[in-house]
N, C-alpha and C positions, 0 to 999 in steps of 0.2 A: 504493500499500499503504499502510494507516495505521500510525503509530506505536505501538508497544508501550506500554502503560500502565506498564509498570516504569520505562521511558525518560522518559515525561512526568511521573511524580511527582516532585517536588521533593526533596532530603533535607530530613530533619526539622526540624533547625536553623534551614534557610532559611525553613520555615513558621513557626517560632518568631517569629524577626526579622520577618518580614512581618507577624505578628499585632500585634508590639510596635509596629511603625510604624504601623499600622490603627488601633490603640487610641490613639496618640499625636495623631492628627488628628479622630479622633471624639469623643474626650473633651470637648473645649472645646465642641462645637456640643451634645453630650448637656447638658453644664451650662448652657449657655445655654437650651436647650430648657426645662429645668427652674425656671430663674430668671424667664424670662418670664412677666409677669403677663397672661395669656390673658382674664380677666375684663375688663381694659380695653384689650385689644389694638386693636378696632376704632374706638375712641372716640381712641386715640393717632394711628392711621392717619388719622382723619377732621381731626385737629387738624395732622398734619404733611403734608396734602396738596400744599401749594404746594412744600416741600421737597422730596418724591418727586417730584412733577411736572419740577422744574428739575434733579434729578440726572437724570431719564430723558434731558431733554432735552439738557443739555449733554453726557451719556456719548454717547448717540447721535451726536451733532454731532463729537463727538472720534473715535468710531469712523469716521464717513465721512471725517473730512479724513485721518485715518490710512491709510484705505483708497486714497484719491485720490492721497496724496502719497508713501504708503509703498511701493505697489506698484511704481510706476517707478524709486524707488531702489532697492529689493530687486533688481530685474531689471539694472539697472546695475551693482550689486555682486555678483550672483551669475552674469551672464552676460558681462561686458566685464572685458578685462585693460587697467591702465594704472597709470602711476606714481601713486603716493600713494593707492591703493586702499584698504590696510590702515588708513592716517591717516584716510581718510575715513568708513570703517566705524566704527571707534572713536570719532570724533566724534559721528557718528549714535547710536552704542548706549550713548554715556557716561551718558546721563539713566537707564538700566535700572540701573546699580550707584552712583548718586550718591545721598546721603541727600535725600529728596524736599525738604526744607527748603533744601538748598544750590541745587537745582534752581530754587526760587522765586525764591533771592535772584539766580540768574543770569539768569533772566526778567526780573527787575525792572531789571537792568542794561541790557538789551536793549531792552524792550518797555514800561519803566514811564515816568512823564510826563518824566523826566529822563535816560532810555535811549537807547541809540544809536540806534534807529529810532522808539521811543515817542515821543521830544523832537521828531523831525522831525514826525510824524503829528499829535500835539499841536498845535505852533505854524502848521502850514501847514493843515490840516484841523479843527483842533480835536477831534481824536479821541483818546478816552483809554482804552486798553486795560487797565490795572490798576484792580483793585478794582470790576471790572465784573462781568456775566455773560459777555461775551466772552472776559474775563482768565480765567475757568473754564475755558473750553473750550480756551484756550492752554495752560493749566498742565496739564488733562488728556491733551492732546492731546501735549504734550513728554514725558510718561512714560508714556504708551500705545503710540506708534508704534512704537518699537523692538520690542516683542512683535510685531507684524505683519511687522516688517521681518525679523527672525530666522527667522521661520515660514516666509514667503514666499522669502527668499534660498536657504534650505536646499532648498526644492521646487525651485527654479530649477537648483542646482548636481546635484539628483540627477538630472532628467530629461535625456533625451538630445534634442538639436536636430535630430535626423533630419527630422521632420515640418516643421520652420520652413526647414530646408535645401531639401526639396521645393517647399515652396509659393514659396520666393524663386526656385527654378528655373524654375517653371511662370509666372512674370511677377507673382507677387503683390508688392503694396508692404509694405514693412515695418511700416506702420501696419496694414493687411490682416491681414498674417501676426499682428501681434499681438493683435489683437482677436478673430480667428477660428482662431487656432491657439493661440496660447500660453496665452492668458487661461482657456479650456475645461479647458486641461490642467492649470492650476493652480486649478482650482477649489476642491477639497478644502483645500488650503493656504490659498485666500483666505478660506474660511468659518471654519477654525481662527483663522487670523491676527486676522481681524476680531472674533471673538469674545473672542480674549484682549484685543484692544485695549480692546473696549468694558467688560468686566470690570475691566481695570486703572483704566480712566477711572471707573468707576462708584466704586470704592474709594479714588480718590486722595485725600489728606488734605495733607500736608507741603507740598507746592508750591502747592496751592491757596490753603490761608490764609495763605500768604507774600507770592503775588502778587494775589490776588483779594480777600482778607480774608474776614470772616465775617460779611456781612449778611444778616438774615433776609429771604427773598423775591427776593434779588438774586445772592448768593453764598453762602449758606448750603446747602451739599450735604448728602446724608445722613451723610456721614462726619463733617461737622463740625458736626452736630446732636446725633449720637450723643456727641460730645466734650463737648459743651454740657451734654447730658443726665448726662452723668456726673458732672459738677460740680454738679447742681441736682436733677434729676430722674431718678433711675434706672432706674424703671420704662419712660419715654421711649426711654433709651439701649438696654434689653433689647430692646423690640419693635422698634425701627428697625435693630437689628442683624439680627434675624430676617428681616425684610423684604428687607435687602440679601441676605443669606445664601440666601433661598428663590430670588429672582429670579436670582443666579448660579447657582444648584443647577439651577433648571428650563432654562435655557438651555445650560450644559453636558450637562447628561443629555438633552436631546432632540436634540443633537448629536453624541451619542456614536458612533454608526456611522459618521457622516461622518468622525471624528478616526482610529478604528481600523479602519474596514471590519468593525464586527460591527453585529447588529441585535439582540442580545441584551441 
Protein backbone atom coordinates (compact mmCIF):
# COMPACT_ATOMS: atom_id res chain seq x y z
CA UNK A 1 0.00 0.00 0.00
CA UNK A 2 1.42 3.38 -1.00
CA UNK A 3 1.94 6.04 1.61
CA UNK A 4 -0.66 8.88 1.62
CA UNK A 5 0.56 12.12 0.02
CA UNK A 6 -0.22 14.03 3.24
CA UNK A 7 2.33 11.90 5.10
CA UNK A 8 4.97 12.22 2.40
CA UNK A 9 4.78 16.02 2.24
CA UNK A 10 7.25 17.62 4.69
CA UNK A 11 6.37 20.66 6.81
CA UNK A 12 6.69 24.04 5.13
CA UNK A 13 9.55 25.20 7.37
CA UNK A 14 11.52 22.07 6.41
CA UNK A 15 11.08 22.95 2.74
CA UNK A 16 12.19 26.54 3.41
CA UNK A 17 15.33 25.42 5.25
CA UNK A 18 16.07 22.89 2.51
CA UNK A 19 15.71 25.65 -0.10
CA UNK A 20 18.11 27.90 1.83
CA UNK A 21 20.62 25.05 2.10
CA UNK A 22 20.28 24.39 -1.64
CA UNK A 23 20.85 28.05 -2.42
CA UNK A 24 23.88 28.07 -0.15
CA UNK A 25 25.49 25.31 -2.25
CA UNK A 26 24.32 26.48 -5.67
CA UNK A 27 25.18 30.20 -5.46
CA UNK A 28 29.00 29.78 -5.50
CA UNK A 29 28.75 27.62 -8.62
CA UNK A 30 26.45 30.12 -10.29
CA UNK A 31 28.88 32.90 -9.42
CA UNK A 32 31.74 30.97 -10.97
CA UNK A 33 29.60 30.18 -14.01
CA UNK A 34 29.04 33.89 -14.68
CA UNK A 35 32.63 34.87 -13.92
CA UNK A 36 34.23 32.30 -16.21
CA UNK A 37 35.61 33.86 -19.43
CA UNK A 38 33.97 31.46 -21.88
CA UNK A 39 35.56 33.20 -24.88
CA UNK A 40 39.01 32.03 -23.82
CA UNK A 41 37.88 28.74 -22.28
CA UNK A 42 39.38 26.38 -24.83
CA UNK A 43 42.61 28.31 -25.16
CA UNK A 44 43.17 28.09 -21.40
CA UNK A 45 42.35 24.36 -21.51
CA UNK A 46 44.89 23.89 -24.29
CA UNK A 47 47.58 25.77 -22.38
CA UNK A 48 46.84 23.78 -19.22
CA UNK A 49 46.77 20.37 -20.88
CA UNK A 50 49.80 19.08 -18.98
CA UNK A 51 48.35 20.19 -15.63
CA UNK A 52 45.02 18.51 -16.36
CA UNK A 53 46.75 15.32 -17.47
CA UNK A 54 48.90 15.27 -14.33
CA UNK A 55 45.89 15.84 -12.07
CA UNK A 56 43.89 13.05 -13.67
CA UNK A 57 46.85 10.66 -13.58
CA UNK A 58 47.76 11.28 -9.94
CA UNK A 59 44.16 11.31 -8.66
CA UNK A 60 43.35 8.05 -10.46
CA UNK A 61 46.51 6.46 -9.04
CA UNK A 62 45.58 7.71 -5.56
CA UNK A 63 42.06 6.29 -5.90
CA UNK A 64 43.46 2.95 -7.05
CA UNK A 65 45.91 2.75 -4.16
CA UNK A 66 43.12 3.71 -1.77
CA UNK A 67 41.01 0.88 -3.17
CA UNK A 68 43.77 -1.74 -2.97
CA UNK A 69 44.89 -0.83 0.55
CA UNK A 70 41.74 0.68 1.98
CA UNK A 71 39.34 -2.20 1.34
CA UNK A 72 41.30 -4.78 3.38
CA UNK A 73 41.75 -2.24 6.17
CA UNK A 74 38.05 -1.35 6.13
CA UNK A 75 37.16 -5.06 6.24
CA UNK A 76 39.45 -5.62 9.24
CA UNK A 77 38.00 -2.60 11.08
CA UNK A 78 34.42 -3.55 10.33
CA UNK A 79 34.60 -7.33 10.62
CA UNK A 80 37.12 -8.16 13.32
CA UNK A 81 37.19 -7.57 17.05
CA UNK A 82 40.59 -6.92 18.64
CA UNK A 83 42.24 -4.74 21.26
CA UNK A 84 43.25 -1.36 19.95
CA UNK A 85 40.78 -1.31 17.08
CA UNK A 86 39.43 2.11 18.03
CA UNK A 87 42.95 3.50 18.22
CA UNK A 88 43.79 2.00 14.83
CA UNK A 89 40.65 3.47 13.28
CA UNK A 90 41.37 6.90 14.74
CA UNK A 91 44.92 6.85 13.39
CA UNK A 92 43.81 5.74 9.93
CA UNK A 93 41.09 8.40 9.74
CA UNK A 94 43.09 11.19 11.33
CA UNK A 95 44.02 12.78 8.00
CA UNK A 96 40.29 13.22 7.38
CA UNK A 97 40.06 15.97 10.00
CA UNK A 98 43.63 17.28 10.08
CA UNK A 99 44.43 20.55 8.30
CA UNK A 100 45.91 19.42 4.97
CA UNK A 101 49.09 21.44 5.57
CA UNK A 102 49.65 19.52 8.82
CA UNK A 103 49.21 16.31 6.85
CA UNK A 104 51.88 17.53 4.45
CA UNK A 105 54.27 18.22 7.32
CA UNK A 106 53.59 14.74 8.70
CA UNK A 107 54.33 13.24 5.29
CA UNK A 108 57.61 15.13 5.14
CA UNK A 109 58.62 13.78 8.54
CA UNK A 110 57.99 10.22 7.36
CA UNK A 111 58.71 10.16 3.63
CA UNK A 112 60.88 13.23 3.14
CA UNK A 113 64.58 13.04 2.32
CA UNK A 114 65.37 13.13 6.05
CA UNK A 115 62.22 11.35 7.18
CA UNK A 116 61.81 8.07 9.01
CA UNK A 117 61.37 5.97 5.85
CA UNK A 118 62.28 8.54 3.22
CA UNK A 119 65.81 8.92 4.56
CA UNK A 120 66.39 5.16 4.35
CA UNK A 121 64.99 4.95 0.82
CA UNK A 122 67.17 7.85 -0.32
CA UNK A 123 70.39 6.59 1.25
CA UNK A 124 70.00 2.96 0.20
CA UNK A 125 68.19 3.16 -3.15
CA UNK A 126 68.50 6.83 -4.09
CA UNK A 127 64.72 7.16 -4.18
CA UNK A 128 63.30 10.60 -3.43
CA UNK A 129 59.57 10.78 -2.75
CA UNK A 130 59.07 14.37 -1.66
CA UNK A 131 58.74 17.06 -4.36
CA UNK A 132 58.12 14.50 -7.11
CA UNK A 133 55.08 13.23 -8.97
CA UNK A 134 55.16 10.19 -6.70
CA UNK A 135 54.97 12.59 -3.78
CA UNK A 136 51.78 14.07 -5.24
CA UNK A 137 50.21 10.61 -5.36
CA UNK A 138 51.29 9.88 -1.77
CA UNK A 139 49.82 13.16 -0.53
CA UNK A 140 46.55 12.61 -2.37
CA UNK A 141 46.26 9.03 -1.13
CA UNK A 142 46.96 10.12 2.44
CA UNK A 143 43.96 12.47 2.49
CA UNK A 144 41.67 10.47 0.19
CA UNK A 145 41.83 6.92 1.55
CA UNK A 146 39.85 7.68 4.76
CA UNK A 147 36.78 8.44 2.64
CA UNK A 148 36.91 4.97 1.12
CA UNK A 149 37.60 3.34 4.49
CA UNK A 150 34.58 5.01 6.11
CA UNK A 151 32.29 4.07 3.24
CA UNK A 152 33.36 0.44 2.99
CA UNK A 153 33.59 -0.13 6.76
CA UNK A 154 30.02 1.11 7.15
CA UNK A 155 28.88 -1.35 4.50
CA UNK A 156 30.80 -4.20 6.13
CA UNK A 157 29.17 -3.49 9.48
CA UNK A 158 25.68 -3.19 7.95
CA UNK A 159 25.65 -6.48 6.07
CA UNK A 160 25.10 -9.91 7.61
CA UNK A 161 27.78 -12.59 7.35
CA UNK A 162 25.40 -15.50 6.69
CA UNK A 163 26.60 -15.97 3.11
CA UNK A 164 30.24 -15.90 4.17
CA UNK A 165 29.54 -18.45 6.91
CA UNK A 166 27.72 -20.69 4.44
CA UNK A 167 30.61 -20.52 1.99
CA UNK A 168 33.14 -21.41 4.68
CA UNK A 169 30.90 -24.26 5.88
CA UNK A 170 30.87 -25.66 2.33
CA UNK A 171 34.66 -25.74 2.31
CA UNK A 172 35.54 -22.46 0.61
CA UNK A 173 38.80 -20.86 1.67
CA UNK A 174 38.83 -17.45 3.33
CA UNK A 175 40.41 -15.90 0.21
CA UNK A 176 37.83 -17.50 -2.11
CA UNK A 177 35.02 -16.32 0.18
CA UNK A 178 36.41 -12.79 0.28
CA UNK A 179 36.71 -12.57 -3.52
CA UNK A 180 33.49 -14.28 -4.57
CA UNK A 181 31.12 -13.49 -1.67
CA UNK A 182 32.28 -10.46 0.29
CA UNK A 183 33.50 -8.19 -2.52
CA UNK A 184 30.42 -8.64 -4.78
CA UNK A 185 28.16 -7.82 -1.82
CA UNK A 186 30.19 -4.67 -1.13
CA UNK A 187 30.23 -3.49 -4.74
CA UNK A 188 28.01 -0.39 -4.27
CA UNK A 189 30.12 0.74 -1.32
CA UNK A 190 33.33 0.06 -3.26
CA UNK A 191 32.15 2.21 -6.14
CA UNK A 192 30.98 5.02 -3.87
CA UNK A 193 34.14 4.93 -1.76
CA UNK A 194 36.42 4.92 -4.80
CA UNK A 195 34.59 7.86 -6.35
CA UNK A 196 34.80 9.82 -3.09
CA UNK A 197 38.51 9.03 -2.81
CA UNK A 198 39.12 10.11 -6.40
CA UNK A 199 37.19 13.36 -5.99
CA UNK A 200 39.06 14.17 -2.78
CA UNK A 201 42.39 13.37 -4.43
CA UNK A 202 41.57 15.56 -7.43
CA UNK A 203 40.85 18.51 -5.15
CA UNK A 204 43.76 18.06 -2.74
CA UNK A 205 45.84 21.21 -2.20
CA UNK A 206 47.45 21.68 1.23
CA UNK A 207 49.23 18.36 1.68
CA UNK A 208 50.33 18.38 -1.97
CA UNK A 209 51.94 21.81 -1.95
CA UNK A 210 53.63 21.10 1.40
CA UNK A 211 54.98 17.63 0.59
CA UNK A 212 55.37 17.76 -3.21
CA UNK A 213 55.77 21.45 -3.96
CA UNK A 214 54.38 23.36 -6.93
CA UNK A 215 56.51 22.56 -9.96
CA UNK A 216 54.78 22.88 -13.36
CA UNK A 217 54.79 19.61 -15.26
CA UNK A 218 55.90 17.61 -12.23
CA UNK A 219 53.79 18.40 -9.17
CA UNK A 220 51.51 21.30 -10.15
CA UNK A 221 48.00 19.87 -10.12
CA UNK A 222 44.78 21.69 -10.95
CA UNK A 223 44.17 23.10 -7.44
CA UNK A 224 47.72 24.44 -7.32
CA UNK A 225 47.34 25.94 -10.78
CA UNK A 226 44.11 27.63 -9.68
CA UNK A 227 45.94 29.10 -6.67
CA UNK A 228 48.71 30.46 -8.89
CA UNK A 229 46.12 31.84 -11.29
CA UNK A 230 44.36 33.78 -8.54
CA UNK A 231 47.61 35.63 -7.87
CA UNK A 232 48.29 36.43 -11.52
CA UNK A 233 45.77 35.37 -14.16
CA UNK A 234 42.27 35.08 -12.71
CA UNK A 235 40.80 33.98 -16.03
CA UNK A 236 42.89 30.80 -15.86
CA UNK A 237 41.77 30.24 -12.27
CA UNK A 238 38.09 30.53 -13.20
CA UNK A 239 38.39 28.24 -16.21
CA UNK A 240 40.33 25.54 -14.36
CA UNK A 241 37.90 25.74 -11.44
CA UNK A 242 35.05 25.07 -13.88
CA UNK A 243 36.96 22.10 -15.28
CA UNK A 244 37.32 20.58 -11.81
CA UNK A 245 33.66 21.18 -10.99
CA UNK A 246 32.54 19.69 -14.30
CA UNK A 247 34.69 16.56 -13.89
CA UNK A 248 33.50 15.93 -10.35
CA UNK A 249 29.85 16.66 -11.15
CA UNK A 250 29.77 14.37 -14.19
CA UNK A 251 31.21 11.45 -12.24
CA UNK A 252 28.98 11.94 -9.20
CA UNK A 253 25.88 12.44 -11.32
CA UNK A 254 26.53 9.39 -13.48
CA UNK A 255 26.86 7.21 -10.38
CA UNK A 256 23.83 8.57 -8.53
CA UNK A 257 21.76 5.40 -9.01
CA UNK A 258 24.54 3.25 -7.58
CA UNK A 259 24.67 5.44 -4.47
CA UNK A 260 21.01 5.88 -3.70
CA UNK A 261 19.28 3.05 -5.56
CA UNK A 262 17.61 5.50 -7.96
CA UNK A 263 17.61 5.80 -11.70
CA UNK A 264 16.08 9.25 -12.05
